[in-house]
N, C-alpha and C positions, 0 to 999 in steps of 0.2 A: 758759310756764309752766318748760319744761325748762331753757330760756335764763336766765332768772332763779336757776336751781340752781345754772347752771353759773358765772353771774356771783358766786355765794359761794364759788367754786374759784376763779376767775380774778382776778387781783389788782385791788383795790379801787381802786389810786389812778391806775390806768391808763383807769378810765372819763372821767374830763375829757378825755383825749387823744382818745379818741374822738369825743366831744363837741365839741372845738373844731378838730380838727384832720381831723375824717371819716376816723380809720383808728386803728386796733389797732394794738397795737406789740409784735410776735412773731418766734421762731427757733428753729434745729434743728439738730442735728449730721448733715451728710449724708454719704456713702461717697463712693468712690473716682468719680472723671469717665468716664463711659462715653458711646460713638459714639451718636449719634444723628444723624436726617437732617435736612438744615439748614431753619430757619424764621426768618421776622422776628419781629418784637416784636406785629403785627396780626395775622400765622398764629398767633401763640399765646396773645394774648388771643381771637380767635375759637374756637380748640379749647376754653379754657376756658368761653366763653359756651354752646358746645353742649354741656357737657358732662351726660349724663344719670344720672349715677350716684346712685340712691336708695336703695340695698340695700348693705351692707357689715359687718362686723366690725372691730372694731381696739383696738389700746393707742396713747393718746397720753399724752403727757410733757411737762409745762409745770419751764421753770426761769425763775426771774427775778433778776436783777442791778442792780437799779434805784438803789443805794447807800443802800440803809437799812439801819438800824442792826438788830444780830439781838438777839430779844426775850429778856428774863431766861425762865427756866426755872420758878426758885422765886422766891418774896417777892409781893408784894401786885399783883394784878392779872396774875398770870402765867398763870391758871385764865379768864381773863374772856374773852367773845366776842369783844370788842375785841382782847385777844393774838391769840385764832387767826384772826382777818381779817389781821393784819401778818404772821404765821407762812405767810400765803399768797403774799403779795408777798418774803419771803424765804426760803425754802427753797422744793425740788422739790417737785411733786407726780405721780401718776400715776394716769391713770382708763382704764375700759374702756369701748368705745361701739361700741352696737349701732343701728343702723336698718335699718327697712324701711317706705319712704315716710315722708312728712310726721306720719303719724298713729301710726304704731309705732316708739316710741326708748326708751332704757336708756342711762344714764350710769353709773358704778359708780367713785364716786370714792375711793381708796384712801389713807386717812390712817395716820398711826402707830399700831397696835392696834386701827382701829376701819376702816369703812366707810360710806359713804354713797351712797345709791340715788335717781337721779328714773328712775322709767317713766312713758312714755305708752303707751296700748294705745287706739285710739279714743279714746272720750270720759271714758276712765279714766284714772287717773296718779296717781301715788302718791309720796311723799317718805319714805324711811326712812333713818334714822340708827341705826346699831349701836350708839353710844357710850353712848347711852340706852335704846337697845329702844323707838323711839319712830317711831310713823308718821303721815304725813297723808296721807288719800285726798278726793283732789280730782275732780268732774265737772266734765270740760273742755265748753263748748258744742261744739255740733256745727257742722263748717264743711261746705261742697261739697266733695267728694273732687278737683276740680282746683282749691282756693284753698287751697294748705299756707301756713301761715302761721310766718314766719321766729319770730316770738315764741314759738311752739311747737315750733320745731324743736332741735337737737341744736346744741349749738355746736362745730364743728370746723374744719380750718384750710379747709376749703373757704367755710364761711358765713363766715369774718371774711376771706378772699380777697376774696370777692363785693360784700363791701362797701368793701373798700379798690380796688379795681379800678372801683368806681361812681363813684368821685371823684377818678380821675385828670382831671386839667384841664390849661392850660397850664403851670399851677407844676410839674407833673411830668413828669420826663427819664423816658423808659421804654425800656430796655434789655435785653439778654439776658446771662447771667449763663455760667459754667460747666455742660454737663451733667451729672446726678449721678444717685445712687443714693440713695432714699431708701424705706424698710422694705420693702427688699429689690425696689422695683421704678422702673425707668427712669424718669427723671422732666429735663424742661429748667427751668431758672431764669428766670423773669421778675423783673427789680430795676426797684423805682420809686426813684428818687432826687430828694428836695427840691431848687430851682432855688436856693431862696435859703436865706441860711447863717444866718438867722434861728429857724431852730428846732433843736430838741432831736435831732430825727430827724435821723441819718445817712441810712440807707437801709432799706429794705423789698425784703426777697426772697421770692417766692414759687416754690416748686418743685412744677410741673405734671407728673403723670402724663402720660407720651408717649403712651400708649396712648388712657387714657380722657377726659382733661382733666383729672381731680380734681384740684384741689388738695393738697397732701400734707404739705405745711410752709408755715409764714410767719416769716420770721424779720426784727426789727427792732435794728438799729444802732445806736446812740446816737452824737452826734457826738462826738470824741473821746476814746472807750472802746474799749480793743481788743475785751473780750469783748461777743457778744451782751448785749444789757438784758434781751430779754427772750424766752421762748425757747418755742413749742407747736406739735407735729407729731405724727404718727404714727412709731412706732418698729415696728409690725407692724400689716399691713392683708390683712383677706381680704373678694374682692368679692364671696363667694356669699351670698344672701339667710339672714339667721341664724335659726335655728330659732325658731317663734312659743314655745315656751316663754321664750325670754326677755324677753319683752315682757307675762307674767304674773308676779302678785307676790300672795302672801300673808304678812300679818304671823307671824314669828315668835312662839311661845308665847309669853306673859304680856308682851308691847307694848303700849303705850299707844297706841291709837289717835283720831285726831280727826278729821271729817267735815268736809269745806268746799266749797262750791260757787262757781264763778267764775259771775257775770255775765254775761249776752251782752255782744258788743262791740256798741256804738250802732252805728245805721246811718248816723248821719251826726256829725264832730267836735262835740265842746260848745265851747262858750266857758265857761272859769273862769272868777268870777269872784274877784277877791283874792288871784290867783295871779300875779305880774305875768312875763310870757315872758323867757327870757334874752335878752341881746341879743349879737351878734357883732361885735368889733371886727375887722379883715382878713377874709380869704382865704385859704383852702391851709392849708400845713402852719403858715402862724405866725399863724392865727387865735387869736383870743383871744375866751373866752366870760365873760359878766359876768352876774350873777344878784343881785337883793336878797333879802335874807333875812331881813333885821333882824339884832339883836344874837343874837351865839353862842351858843348854850343853855348854860349852867352845870355839864348836866351832859357836856357836852364839852369844856368850858375846865378843869373839876375833874380829868378823867379824865387819868392820869400819861402817857399816852400821847401826849396833845394838845401836853404841854412837851415830850415827847422827839423827835417827831416834826417840830415846825415850830419855827421862829425868829423872834425879833422882828425886825422891819422897821421904818421910818419909817409910822407910821399902821396898823399892823396884824402880823399874824403868817405866815409864809409856810412851804409844804413844798416843798421841792426835791427832785426824786429825776432821774434820769440821761435821763428821757425825758417825765418830767409836771412842768409846777410849777401849785401851787394858793395863792391869797393872798385872805386874811382880813383886811377892812380892818376897823377900829374901829368904823363907821361903819353897819356890816350888809350889805357886799359882798362877793360871794365871785368871784374872777378866777379861770380855768382854762383852760390849754392847754399843746400839747406846745412851749414855749418858753422861756426864762431868766426867775428869777424880776423882773429889771430891765425886761425887756419886759411885765411884768403892772403891776409899779409906774409904767410910763410911761404904759399906759393909765389904769389908775385917775386918775392924775394930769388927767387930761385935763377 
């Protein structure tokens, strides 16, 4: 649940890259180089794998530089939810995060003159938006204490790094970068570099806490771009267990409260009928995901942002950023990947 809340904060256009290349794209400013005992890439990977940090609090900052246009602050559509989503990928954002194991988590996203909160405490979860003073109370299905779910977890550099590292294969070169200080802690730098030049991703740098193995930041650079394309990482962190009061929530006076219950997860995956599964062309960093969706809804094509963000190409329209490309064809197919639009067009023509 909290992951979905964070996905509303993280750039929406980064999601296709996660699906296509198995990698989220992210970076952060680090401090001066520090002296640390020498380690090999394998030893650093083991340090991350054996990290046991479950309780912490801190501030996380995200900055995007994906080459998207700035949104108008006035005029038609400037107050729409779509405009708000695009603002997430063209501006910087700050969040306070708190965690005490897999079932006690809180994220406070600080917007301009507003705040969004996502809180989980056992089977109770709350989503709150100060902008309209609205709250949603969600009952989370109980899980075994030894069965944490990343779907319910706080999205942090650690969780993102875990997903990235799980995708390491022969298409990736793993090396060590410069030791550094991140959020006041000494850290090693693990660098993942695609071996192929067919991807938009230049490299991914993961800062790993030298003492605990906790990833403190993840940096993804776009090929041919000087500044990091997308940045997320701790600017401060405290590894002490947060106060229990951080995981309790009472709606403010006058808040509109909605109750919602989540169904229990099925014991076995269901086969969904009528919903074709996506297909993947290629492997690794230059993989392309294809999904047949039928015609693009009129509610999408009539939105001014659709024309603003996409450009006409042969047989459809394309969205191109420094890290992710999406192709929507006239015959109802969607192609996405961390690759140039030309690669998507080539796959669509096959």
